[in-house]
MIZA-300450 format. One line per 2 residues: their letters; for each residue x, z, y of N, C-alpha, C. Coordinates in Angstrom, 1 decimal, always signed. Layout:
a) X:Z:Y:X:Z:Y:X:Z:Y ~ ...
***
This chain:
ms) +161.2:+90.3:+190.6:+161.1:+91.5:+191.4:+162.4:+91.8:+192.1 ~ +162.4:+92.0:+193.4:+163.6:+92.2:+194.2:+163.7:+93.7:+194.5
ff) +164.8:+94.3:+194.2:+165.1:+95.7:+194.5:+166.6:+95.9:+194.5 ~ +167.1:+97.0:+195.0:+168.5:+97.3:+195.0:+168.7:+98.7:+194.6
vr) +169.9:+99.0:+194.1:+170.3:+100.4:+193.7:+171.3:+100.9:+194.8 ~ +171.1:+102.2:+195.1:+172.0:+102.8:+196.1:+172.1:+104.3:+195.8
pa) +173.2:+105.0:+196.3:+173.2:+106.4:+196.2:+172.1:+107.0:+197.0 ~ +171.5:+108.1:+196.4:+170.4:+108.8:+197.1:+171.0:+109.5:+198.4
rp) +170.1:+109.7:+199.3:+170.4:+110.4:+200.6:+169.5:+111.6:+200.7 ~ +169.9:+112.5:+201.6:+169.0:+113.7:+201.8:+167.6:+113.4:+202.1
dd) +167.4:+112.3:+202.9:+166.0:+112.0:+203.2:+165.2:+111.4:+202.1 ~ +165.8:+111.2:+200.9:+165.1:+110.8:+199.7:+164.5:+112.0:+198.9
aa) +164.8:+113.2:+199.4:+164.6:+114.4:+198.6:+163.1:+114.5:+198.2 ~ +162.2:+114.3:+199.1:+160.7:+114.4:+198.7:+160.3:+113.5:+197.6
ti) +160.8:+112.3:+197.6:+160.4:+111.4:+196.5:+161.1:+111.8:+195.2 ~ +162.3:+112.2:+195.3:+163.0:+112.6:+194.1:+162.3:+113.9:+193.5
ve) +161.9:+114.8:+194.3:+161.2:+116.0:+193.8:+159.9:+115.5:+193.1 ~ +159.2:+114.6:+193.8:+157.9:+114.2:+193.2:+158.2:+113.4:+191.9
fn) +159.2:+112.6:+191.8:+159.5:+111.9:+190.6:+159.9:+112.9:+189.5 ~ +160.7:+113.9:+189.8:+161.1:+114.9:+188.8:+159.8:+115.6:+188.3
rr) +158.9:+115.9:+189.2:+157.7:+116.6:+188.8:+156.9:+115.8:+187.8 ~ +156.8:+114.5:+188.1:+156.1:+113.6:+187.2:+156.8:+113.4:+185.9
la) +158.1:+113.3:+186.0:+158.9:+113.2:+184.7:+158.7:+114.3:+183.8 ~ +158.8:+115.6:+184.3:+158.6:+116.7:+183.5:+157.2:+116.8:+182.9
he) +156.2:+116.4:+183.7:+154.8:+116.4:+183.2:+154.6:+115.3:+182.1 ~ +155.1:+114.1:+182.4:+154.9:+113.0:+181.5:+155.6:+113.1:+180.2
se) +156.9:+113.6:+180.3:+157.7:+113.6:+179.1:+157.6:+114.9:+178.3 ~ +157.4:+116.0:+178.9:+157.4:+117.3:+178.2:+156.1:+118.1:+178.5
nv) +155.2:+117.6:+179.2:+154.0:+118.3:+179.6:+154.3:+119.7:+180.2 ~ +155.3:+119.6:+181.1:+155.8:+120.8:+181.8:+155.5:+120.7:+183.3
vl) +155.0:+121.8:+183.9:+154.8:+121.8:+185.3:+155.9:+122.5:+186.0 ~ +156.7:+121.8:+186.8:+157.8:+122.4:+187.5:+157.4:+123.1:+188.7
dp) +158.0:+124.3:+189.0:+157.7:+125.0:+190.2:+158.4:+124.4:+191.4 ~ +157.6:+123.9:+192.4:+158.2:+123.2:+193.5:+159.2:+124.1:+194.4
qi) +158.9:+125.4:+194.3:+159.8:+126.4:+195.0:+161.2:+126.5:+194.4 ~ +161.3:+126.0:+193.2:+162.6:+126.0:+192.5:+163.2:+124.5:+192.5
la) +162.3:+123.6:+192.2:+162.7:+122.2:+192.1:+163.2:+121.6:+193.5 ~ +162.5:+121.8:+194.6:+162.9:+121.2:+195.8:+164.3:+121.7:+196.3
pg) +164.6:+123.0:+196.2:+166.0:+123.4:+196.6:+167.0:+122.9:+195.6 ~ +166.6:+122.8:+194.3:+167.5:+122.2:+193.3:+168.0:+120.8:+193.6
va) +167.0:+120.0:+194.0:+167.3:+118.6:+194.4:+168.1:+118.6:+195.6 ~ +167.7:+119.4:+196.6:+168.5:+119.4:+197.9:+169.9:+119.8:+197.6
ai) +170.2:+120.8:+196.7:+171.5:+121.2:+196.4:+172.4:+120.1:+195.9 ~ +171.9:+119.3:+195.0:+172.6:+118.1:+194.5:+172.9:+117.1:+195.6
la) +171.9:+116.8:+196.4:+172.0:+115.8:+197.5:+173.0:+116.3:+198.5 ~ +173.2:+117.6:+198.7:+174.1:+118.2:+199.7:+175.5:+118.4:+199.1
dg) +175.7:+118.4:+197.8:+177.0:+118.7:+197.2:+177.2:+117.8:+196.0 ~ +178.0:+116.7:+196.1:+178.3:+115.8:+195.1:+179.0:+116.4:+193.9
nr) +179.6:+117.6:+194.1:+180.3:+118.2:+192.9:+179.3:+118.7:+191.9 ~ +178.0:+118.9:+192.3:+177.0:+119.4:+191.4:+176.4:+118.2:+190.5
gr) +176.4:+117.0:+191.1:+175.8:+115.9:+190.5:+175.5:+114.8:+191.6 ~ +175.0:+113.7:+191.2:+174.6:+112.7:+192.1:+173.3:+112.0:+191.6
yf) +172.5:+111.7:+192.6:+171.3:+110.8:+192.3:+171.6:+109.4:+192.8 ~ +171.0:+108.5:+192.1:+171.0:+107.1:+192.5:+169.5:+106.7:+192.5
va) +169.1:+105.8:+193.4:+167.8:+105.4:+193.4:+167.7:+103.8:+193.5 ~ +166.6:+103.3:+193.0:+166.3:+101.9:+193.1:+165.2:+101.8:+194.2
eq) +165.5:+100.9:+195.1:+164.6:+100.8:+196.3:+164.0:+99.4:+196.4 ~ +162.8:+99.3:+196.7:+162.1:+98.0:+197.0:+161.3:+98.1:+198.2
ag) +161.5:+97.3:+199.2:+160.8:+97.2:+200.4:+160.6:+98.6:+201.1 ~ +161.7:+99.3:+201.1:+161.7:+100.6:+201.7:+161.2:+101.8:+200.9
si) +160.7:+101.5:+199.7:+160.2:+102.6:+198.9:+161.1:+102.8:+197.6 ~ +161.2:+104.0:+197.2:+162.0:+104.3:+196.0:+161.1:+104.1:+194.8
ig) +161.6:+103.3:+193.9:+160.8:+103.0:+192.7:+161.4:+103.5:+191.4 ~ +162.6:+104.1:+191.5:+163.2:+104.7:+190.3:+164.4:+105.5:+190.7
ql) +164.8:+106.4:+189.8:+165.9:+107.3:+190.0:+166.7:+107.6:+188.7 ~ +167.9:+108.0:+188.9:+168.8:+108.5:+187.8:+169.7:+109.5:+188.4
mi) +170.0:+110.6:+187.7:+170.9:+111.6:+188.2:+172.1:+111.7:+187.2 ~ +173.3:+111.9:+187.7:+174.4:+112.2:+186.8:+174.9:+113.6:+187.1
ty) +175.3:+114.3:+186.0:+176.1:+115.5:+186.2:+177.4:+115.4:+185.4 ~ +178.3:+116.3:+185.5:+179.6:+116.1:+185.0:+180.0:+117.2:+184.0
ew) +180.7:+116.8:+183.0:+181.3:+117.7:+182.0:+182.7:+117.3:+181.8 ~ +183.6:+118.3:+181.8:+185.0:+118.0:+181.5:+185.2:+118.1:+180.0
sd) +185.8:+117.2:+179.3:+186.1:+117.2:+177.9:+187.6:+117.5:+177.6 ~ +187.9:+118.6:+177.1:+189.3:+118.9:+176.7:+189.7:+118.0:+175.5
wr) +188.7:+117.8:+174.6:+189.0:+116.9:+173.5:+189.4:+115.5:+173.8 ~ +188.8:+115.0:+174.9:+189.1:+113.6:+175.3:+189.9:+113.5:+176.6
ng) +190.3:+114.7:+177.2:+191.0:+114.8:+178.4:+190.4:+113.8:+179.5 ~ +189.1:+114.0:+179.6:+188.4:+113.1:+180.6:+187.0:+113.6:+180.9
wi) +186.4:+113.0:+181.9:+185.1:+113.3:+182.3:+184.0:+112.7:+181.4 ~ +183.0:+113.4:+181.2:+181.7:+112.9:+180.6:+180.7:+113.0:+181.7
ww) +179.9:+111.9:+181.8:+178.8:+111.9:+182.7:+177.5:+112.0:+181.9 ~ +176.7:+112.9:+182.3:+175.4:+113.1:+181.7:+174.4:+112.4:+182.5
lq) +173.5:+111.5:+182.0:+172.4:+110.9:+182.7:+171.2:+111.8:+182.5 ~ +170.6:+112.1:+183.6:+169.5:+113.0:+183.6:+168.5:+112.6:+184.7
sv) +167.3:+113.2:+184.7:+166.3:+112.9:+185.7:+166.0:+111.4:+185.9 ~ +166.0:+110.7:+184.7:+165.7:+109.3:+184.8:+164.2:+109.1:+184.9
yv) +163.8:+108.4:+186.0:+162.4:+108.1:+186.2:+162.2:+106.8:+186.9 ~ +161.2:+106.0:+186.4:+160.8:+104.8:+187.0:+159.3:+104.9:+187.3
ha) +158.9:+104.7:+188.5:+157.5:+104.7:+188.9:+156.7:+103.9:+187.9 ~ +155.5:+104.3:+187.5:+154.7:+103.6:+186.4:+154.5:+102.2:+186.8
df) +154.3:+101.9:+188.1:+154.0:+100.5:+188.5:+155.1:+99.5:+188.4 ~ +156.3:+100.1:+188.1:+157.5:+99.2:+188.1:+158.3:+99.2:+186.8
rr) +157.7:+99.9:+185.8:+158.3:+99.9:+184.5:+158.3:+98.6:+183.8 ~ +159.3:+98.4:+182.9:+159.5:+97.1:+182.2:+159.8:+95.9:+183.1
ng) +160.5:+96.3:+184.2:+160.9:+95.2:+185.2:+162.4:+95.3:+185.5 ~ +163.2:+96.0:+184.6:+164.6:+96.1:+184.8:+165.1:+97.1:+185.7
vf) +164.3:+98.0:+186.2:+164.7:+99.0:+187.1:+165.7:+100.0:+186.5 ~ +165.3:+100.6:+185.3:+166.3:+101.5:+184.7:+167.5:+100.8:+184.3
ra) +167.5:+99.6:+183.8:+168.7:+98.8:+183.5:+169.6:+98.7:+184.7 ~ +169.0:+98.4:+185.8:+169.8:+98.2:+187.0:+170.5:+99.5:+187.5
lf) +169.7:+100.6:+187.4:+170.3:+101.9:+187.7:+171.4:+102.3:+186.7 ~ +171.2:+102.0:+185.5:+172.2:+102.3:+184.5:+173.4:+101.5:+184.7
qh) +173.3:+100.2:+184.9:+174.4:+99.3:+185.0:+175.2:+99.7:+186.3 ~ +174.6:+100.1:+187.3:+175.2:+100.6:+188.5:+176.1:+101.8:+188.2
ve) +175.5:+102.8:+187.5:+176.2:+104.0:+187.2:+177.4:+103.7:+186.2 ~ +177.1:+102.8:+185.3:+178.1:+102.5:+184.3:+179.3:+101.8:+184.9
re) +179.1:+100.9:+185.9:+180.2:+100.3:+186.6:+181.0:+101.4:+187.4 ~ +180.4:+102.3:+188.0:+181.0:+103.3:+188.7:+181.8:+104.2:+187.8
ak) +181.2:+104.6:+186.7:+181.9:+105.4:+185.7:+183.2:+104.7:+185.2 ~ +183.1:+103.5:+184.8:+184.3:+102.7:+184.3:+185.4:+102.7:+185.4
st) +185.0:+102.5:+186.6:+186.0:+102.3:+187.7:+186.6:+103.7:+188.1 ~ +186.0:+104.8:+187.7:+186.6:+106.1:+188.0:+187.2:+106.8:+186.8
gv) +187.3:+106.1:+185.6:+187.9:+106.6:+184.4:+187.1:+107.5:+183.6 ~ +185.8:+107.6:+183.8:+184.9:+108.4:+182.9:+185.1:+107.9:+181.5
vl) +185.2:+108.8:+180.5:+185.5:+108.4:+179.2:+184.2:+108.3:+178.3 ~ +183.1:+108.9:+178.7:+181.9:+108.9:+177.9:+180.7:+109.2:+178.8
mr) +179.6:+108.5:+178.4:+178.3:+108.9:+179.0:+177.4:+109.4:+178.0 ~ +176.6:+110.4:+178.3:+175.6:+111.0:+177.4:+174.3:+111.2:+178.1
ly) +173.3:+111.3:+177.2:+172.0:+111.7:+177.7:+171.2:+112.3:+176.6 ~ +170.1:+112.9:+176.9:+169.2:+113.4:+175.9:+167.8:+112.9:+176.1
ve) +167.1:+112.8:+175.1:+165.7:+112.2:+175.1:+164.8:+112.9:+174.2 ~ +163.6:+113.1:+174.5:+162.6:+113.7:+173.7:+162.5:+113.0:+172.3
de) +162.3:+113.8:+171.3:+162.2:+113.3:+169.9:+161.1:+112.2:+169.8 ~ +160.0:+112.4:+170.5:+158.9:+111.4:+170.3:+158.9:+110.3:+171.3
nn) +159.9:+110.2:+172.2:+160.0:+109.1:+173.2:+160.7:+107.9:+172.6 ~ +160.0:+107.2:+171.7:+160.6:+106.1:+171.0:+160.9:+104.9:+171.9
sa) +160.1:+104.7:+172.9:+160.4:+103.6:+173.8:+161.7:+103.9:+174.6 ~ +161.9:+105.1:+175.1:+163.2:+105.4:+175.7:+164.4:+105.3:+174.8
qa) +164.2:+105.8:+173.5:+165.3:+105.7:+172.6:+165.7:+104.3:+172.3 ~ +164.7:+103.4:+172.2:+165.0:+102.0:+171.9:+165.7:+101.4:+173.1
ty) +165.3:+101.7:+174.3:+166.0:+101.2:+175.5:+167.4:+101.7:+175.5 ~ +167.7:+102.9:+175.3:+169.1:+103.5:+175.3:+169.9:+102.8:+174.2
qr) +169.3:+102.6:+173.0:+170.1:+101.9:+172.0:+170.4:+100.4:+172.4 ~ +169.5:+99.7:+173.0:+169.8:+98.4:+173.5:+170.9:+98.4:+174.5
lg) +171.1:+99.5:+175.3:+172.1:+99.5:+176.3:+173.5:+100.1:+175.7 ~ +173.5:+100.2:+174.4:+174.8:+100.6:+173.7:+175.0:+102.1:+173.4
fd) +174.0:+102.9:+173.6:+174.1:+104.3:+173.3:+173.9:+104.5:+171.8 ~ +174.6:+105.4:+171.2:+174.5:+105.8:+169.8:+173.8:+107.1:+169.7
em) +173.0:+107.2:+168.7:+172.4:+108.5:+168.4:+173.4:+109.5:+167.9 ~ +173.4:+110.7:+168.4:+174.4:+111.7:+168.0:+173.8:+112.6:+166.9
hf) +174.7:+113.3:+166.2:+174.2:+114.2:+165.2:+174.1:+115.7:+165.6 ~ +173.9:+115.9:+166.9:+173.8:+117.2:+167.4:+172.4:+117.6:+167.7
ql) +172.0:+118.8:+167.7:+170.8:+119.3:+168.3:+171.2:+120.1:+169.5 ~ +170.3:+120.1:+170.5:+170.6:+120.8:+171.7:+169.9:+122.2:+171.6
yq) +170.5:+123.2:+172.1:+170.0:+124.5:+172.2:+170.1:+125.0:+173.6 ~ +169.2:+126.0:+174.0:+169.3:+126.5:+175.3:+168.9:+128.0:+175.3
ks) +169.4:+128.7:+176.2:+169.0:+130.1:+176.4:+168.8:+130.4:+177.9 ~ +167.5:+130.7:+178.3:+167.3:+131.0:+179.7:+167.9:+132.4:+180.1
l) +168.4:+132.4:+181.2:+169.0:+133.7:+181.7:+168.3:+134.2:+183.0
***
């Protein structure tokens, strides 16, 4: 399968919104509000300080995506990149699309001095967990908490 990875562009927004909608539904059975999701994606595509999307493209169509956001670590005196919004279209899974996206981001992280990459995954998503472990990620001993405001 032939495809390439590139930074996302503003004209990719509609596909990214759709992939995020599918991701939320498939992984968490959550329905995202498009009135919130679309401007959220547009905000990242317009301002790289918020995060960055990368896409895998084949024959002019996006087949996968990955977003990074940033966290400064005082403990490590360096940047942590969080991998988020990882989605590969169902027709292209198990073909190295995520691996290519990840390796692209990993090379960029190493070249810019990022000290750590992190991600979170649903407890029941054993397939994704196995993939992340094969790519060198270690399970952490933390639980994530959130509070809506």
